[in-house]
N, CA and C atoms as an extended XYZ file, in Angstrom:
129
Properties=species:S:1:pos:R:3:atomname:S:1:resname:S:1:resid:I:1 pbc="F F F"
N        94.791      119.398       90.021 N   MET     1
C        94.436      118.826       88.552 CA  MET     1
C        95.915      118.509       88.413 C   MET     1
N        96.556      117.262       87.686 N   GLU     2
C        97.588      116.826       87.596 CA  GLU     2
C        97.973      117.519       86.056 C   GLU     2
N        99.178      117.894       85.639 N   HIS     3
C        99.556      118.131       84.549 CA  HIS     3
C        99.945      117.121       83.663 C   HIS     3
N       100.084      117.144       82.396 N   LYS     4
C       100.330      115.831       81.770 CA  LYS     4
C       101.254      115.477       82.010 C   LYS     4
N       102.596      116.098       81.738 N   ASP     5
C       103.982      115.435       82.179 CA  ASP     5
C       103.836      114.931       83.546 C   ASP     5
N       102.865      115.101       84.874 N   ASP     6
C       102.986      114.371       86.009 CA  ASP     6
C       102.499      112.868       85.620 C   ASP     6
N       101.022      113.054       84.802 N   ARG     7
C       100.399      111.610       84.445 CA  ARG     7
C       101.399      111.034       83.450 C   ARG     7
N       102.198      111.454       82.802 N   ALA     8
C       102.995      110.368       82.217 CA  ALA     8
C       104.287      109.875       82.845 C   ALA     8
N       104.390      110.523       84.094 N   GLN     9
C       105.578      110.073       84.804 CA  GLN     9
C       105.123      109.035       85.579 C   GLN     9
N       103.901      109.289       85.937 N   TRP    10
C       102.885      108.442       86.870 CA  TRP    10
C       102.970      106.913       85.856 C   TRP    10
N       102.308      107.026       85.259 N   GLU    11
C       102.282      106.096       84.234 CA  GLU    11
C       103.484      104.990       83.616 C   GLU    11
N       104.658      105.943       83.792 N   ALA    12
C       105.804      105.204       83.457 CA  ALA    12
C       106.196      104.644       84.462 C   ALA    12
N       106.055      104.986       85.702 N   VAL    13
C       106.355      104.106       87.212 CA  VAL    13
C       105.291      102.881       87.281 C   VAL    13
N       104.273      103.372       87.040 N   PHE    14
C       102.966      102.114       87.426 CA  PHE    14
C       103.321      100.961       86.598 C   PHE    14
N       103.749      101.595       85.299 N   ARG    15
C       103.851      100.216       84.443 CA  ARG    15
C       104.984       99.336       84.605 C   ARG    15
N       106.251       99.796       85.428 N   ASN    16
C       107.167       99.101       85.934 CA  ASN    16
C       106.554       98.018       87.576 C   ASN    16
N       105.625       98.480       87.922 N   MET    17
C       105.145       97.677       89.168 CA  MET    17
C       104.743       96.364       89.016 C   MET    17
N       104.842       95.627       90.057 N   THR    18
C       104.247       94.362       89.974 CA  THR    18
C       102.446       94.669       90.068 C   THR    18
N       101.802       93.234       90.035 N   ASP    19
C       100.821       93.644       90.526 CA  ASP    19
C       100.094       93.945       91.869 C   ASP    19
N       101.156       93.631       92.762 N   ASP    20
C       101.043       93.473       94.049 CA  ASP    20
C       101.564       94.987       94.429 C   ASP    20
N       102.690       95.504       93.842 N   GLU    21
C       102.853       96.842       94.187 CA  GLU    21
C       101.732       97.594       93.767 C   GLU    21
N       101.289       97.548       92.690 N   LYS    22
C        99.829       98.561       92.184 CA  LYS    22
C        98.574       98.471       93.120 C   LYS    22
N        98.631       97.446       93.620 N   ILE    23
C        97.220       97.092       94.829 CA  ILE    23
C        97.747       98.203       95.938 C   ILE    23
N        98.964       97.586       96.600 N   ASP    24
C        99.549       98.505       97.878 CA  ASP    24
C        99.372       99.827       97.506 C   ASP    24
N        99.776      100.403       96.286 N   PHE    25
C       100.021      101.772       96.043 CA  PHE    25
C        98.367      102.316       95.871 C   PHE    25
N        97.383      101.762       95.752 N   VAL    26
C        96.148      102.185       95.170 CA  VAL    26
C        95.750      102.035       96.637 C   VAL    26
N        95.406      100.937       97.431 N   ALA    27
C        95.306      101.200       98.721 CA  ALA    27
C        95.953      102.395       99.757 C   ALA    27
N        96.868      102.305       99.501 N   ALA    28
C        97.275      103.305      100.374 CA  ALA    28
C        96.811      105.098      100.266 C   ALA    28
N        96.651      105.517       98.633 N   ARG    29
C        96.254      106.210       98.265 CA  ARG    29
C        94.746      106.288       98.665 C   ARG    29
N        94.028      105.561       98.838 N   ILE    30
C        92.443      105.497       99.356 CA  ILE    30
C        92.333      105.670      100.851 C   ILE    30
N        93.200      105.029      101.329 N   LEU    31
C        93.413      104.688      102.912 CA  LEU    31
C        93.659      106.686      103.611 C   LEU    31
N        94.689      106.717      102.562 N   GLU    32
C        95.004      108.701      102.640 CA  GLU    32
C        93.733      109.461      102.596 C   GLU    32
N        93.360      109.141      101.241 N   ARG    33
C        92.604      110.229      100.957 CA  ARG    33
C        90.909      110.236      101.956 C   ARG    33
N        90.670      109.053      102.501 N   PHE    34
C        89.451      108.496      103.273 CA  PHE    34
C        89.747      108.605      104.691 C   PHE    34
N        90.939      108.615      105.139 N   LYS    35
C        91.391      108.551      106.630 CA  LYS    35
C        90.401      108.901      107.605 C   LYS    35
N        89.763      110.051      107.530 N   PRO    36
C        88.835      110.824      108.487 CA  PRO    36
C        87.622      110.263      108.448 C   PRO    36
N        87.337      109.231      107.324 N   ALA    37
C        86.104      108.380      107.443 CA  ALA    37
C        86.403      107.537      107.945 C   ALA    37
N        87.347      106.696      107.851 N   PHE    38
C        87.655      105.278      108.360 CA  PHE    38
C        87.760      105.549      110.310 C   PHE    38
N        88.694      106.675      110.172 N   LEU    39
C        88.612      107.333      111.774 CA  LEU    39
C        87.536      107.263      112.381 C   LEU    39
N        86.209      107.957      111.733 N   GLU    40
C        84.560      108.211      112.290 CA  GLU    40
C        84.591      106.527      112.274 C   GLU    40
N        84.470      105.936      111.248 N   LEU    41
C        83.762      104.605      111.293 CA  LEU    41
C        84.091      103.723      112.734 C   LEU    41
N        85.774      103.978      112.792 N   ALA    42
C        86.204      103.128      114.104 CA  ALA    42
C        85.726      103.279      115.464 C   ALA    42
N        85.126      104.611      115.592 N   LYS    43
C        84.917      105.145      116.867 CA  LYS    43
C        83.462      104.301      117.360 C   LYS    43
């Protein structure tokens, strides 16, 4: 679980990102989290 300070820091970083950067960031997190599932589907 994230701490309140961590969340505030991420929100500040996220606020300064362009929409394209936000999409890339979220997509990378999704791919990282679900990489094993994607690899299984690719078989």
